[in-house]
N, C-alpha and C positions, 0 to 999 in steps of 0.2 A: 791711467785713471787719473782723473783731475781732482784738484784740492777739494772742491764742493762735494764730490762723491765721498771722498775719504772722511771729510768731516761728518757727512750724515750717516755714514756707517758706524762711527763711533758714538755718534748722538743716539743712535737707536740701541746700539749695544749697552751703552750707559744707562738709558732709560729702563731697559728691561732687568739691569743687574747692577744697581748704583755702586755696590760695595763687594766687588767679586774677591775671592780669595782662593789660595792653593787648596786643593783637596787632600793633601797630606795633613795628618794630625800631628800638631807639635804645640809645646807650651813655652818655648824659649829658643833663641837663635842656635843653641847648640843642638837642641833636639831637631830643629829644621834642617841643619847641616847633615846630621845623620840620616834623616829621612830622605833627603835629596840624594846622597850618595847611594842609599840602598834603592832608590827608584830607577837608577840607570839600568836600561834594558829589562825593566820590570814594571808592573802596574802599580798605581798608587793604592789600588785595593789590596794587593798582596802586601805592600809595605805596611798600611795601616792595620792588617791583621797581625803583623808580627811585633809592631813598635810598642804597643801598650805594655806588655810584659817586659821588654826590653828597657823602656823608659822608667819602669817601676824599679828596676834593679840598678840602672844606670843612667842618671840624667845630668851627668857632668863628665868632662875628660877624665879626670881621676877615677871616677866610679867606673867608667868604661874600661880604663886601662886596668883596673884591678880584676876585671873578669878574664883577661887573657884571651889569646886566640881560640882556645877550645871552647871557653866559656861564652865568648861572644858569638862563636859560630852556632851554638846551640839555641840561641835566640832568634837567629837570622836564617836557619838552613832552609826554610821554605821559599827563600828568596833567590832568584838566579844569581849565579857567580858569587854565592856567599862567602866562599873562602877568600877570594881576592878583596872582596869588599870589607870583610873583618880585617884583613891584613892593613888595608888602606886607612880604615877608621882608626885603628890603634895607632898607627904612625901619625894620623892627623891629631890625634888626642895629645901625643907626646909633644908635638910641635906647639899645639894651643897652650900647653902648660910651660913649656921651655921659653916661648916667645912672646906669648900674649897673656900671661897671668891666668890661663885658664878660661879666657873669654874669646868669643868668635869676633875675629877682626871686622871691621866695617869698611874696609878698603879692598878693591878688586886685586891688586897684586899680592897683598898678604893671603887672600883667600886662594887665589890660584897656586900659590906655593904649597898648599896642603895637598897631600896625597889623596888622590881619588875626586879632587875638585878641579874642574875644568872651567872653561868661559860660561857655559850654559848653567852649571851649578852655581858659580859665582853670582851670575845675573839674578837667579832665584832667591838667594840669600840676600842679596843687597836690595831687591825689590820687597820681598815678603817680610824680612826682618828688620830692615832699616829704612824702608819707605823711599828707596831711590827710584827714579823713572827708568829703570833698565828693562829691557825685553830679552827674555831667553828663549831663542828660536829652537824648539823641538821639532819633532817630525810633524806634528799638528800644525804649528805655525808656519813651517817651511811650505807644506802642502797648500794651506789657506792663502798665503801671501801670493803664491805662484798661481794657483787656480783662479783667484778672484780678480788678480791683477793689481791688488792692493800694494804689493811691493815685491814684484818678481826679481829673482836672483838665482844664480848658479849654485851658490853654496850658503851655509847658514850665516856666515859673517857678512856676506853681501846682503842678504836679506835683513839681518839685524840692523846694519847701518842705514839701509833704506827706510825700514820702519822708524828708526830714531829720527830720520830727516822728515819723513812724510806724515807721522801721526801728529795731530794737532797737540800743541803743549798741554792743554787743559786735560787731555785724556791719556797722556803719556804715562802717568803713575800706575793706571789699571790695565793698559792696553795688554800687556802680558797675559793677563788671566782671562780677558774677554775672547781674546783670540784662541787661547789654548782650549777654553770650554766650548767655544763655537766650533772648533776643528774637531774636538772629541765626541760632541753629541748631535752636532747638525751637519757641518761640512765634512762628513766621514770619507774615509779613504776610498772604499770600494763603491758605495753609493751615497753620495750627498742627498740630504733631505731638503731639496730645493723647494718643493711645494709649500713646506711649512717654515722656511727660512725667512727670517725678518728683513733681511739684506739682499733677497734674491733679485729684486729689481736693480740694484746698484752694482751687483756683481758682473763681471765681464766673462765668466765661464760660458763657453758656447754650449756645452753639451749638457745642459741642465736636466735633471731628471723630472719626470712627470707623476702625478698622483696615480 
């Protein structure tokens, strides 16, 4: 895909949604960290159903630690892998208090040293909480990047590196959200909505669906 096509893709996505945001509900960087950890192998919808009660009871590392394993599990038991996630979150809370004064760090290395936080989670936090132009490649972005020809790659790191290279600088800050939302609601896994897709004429996918 040539640079002019990429530029036009993001121009259109930008015009349709100038200020995109994560669909996870949160009020501060700590709540975002918790929500993103909980969202692994789960839907944003299931996380958003559980977190209002959780955040009312524990909106800081110290408050969450006070819940303990059993207490935290009670709030998140409707989410997949909740026992492991509760264990990781409590361990992350301890490190946040011990190493970072109870605050979520704004650098990648410190974030990735927290239990339950990998590269993708760190990218989401850096982007949504701290405004960095990172791109967290999830299943939607990986599929979209390969299917459209935007940034084809064999693994998520390769796709991420290509997107960081190919996405025009003025669009890099929000590219993560535009691509996730487009992959989630338009360029769907089983049957993409090609007839109503705003970038269909720019996409290099050969098996486009018809109305």
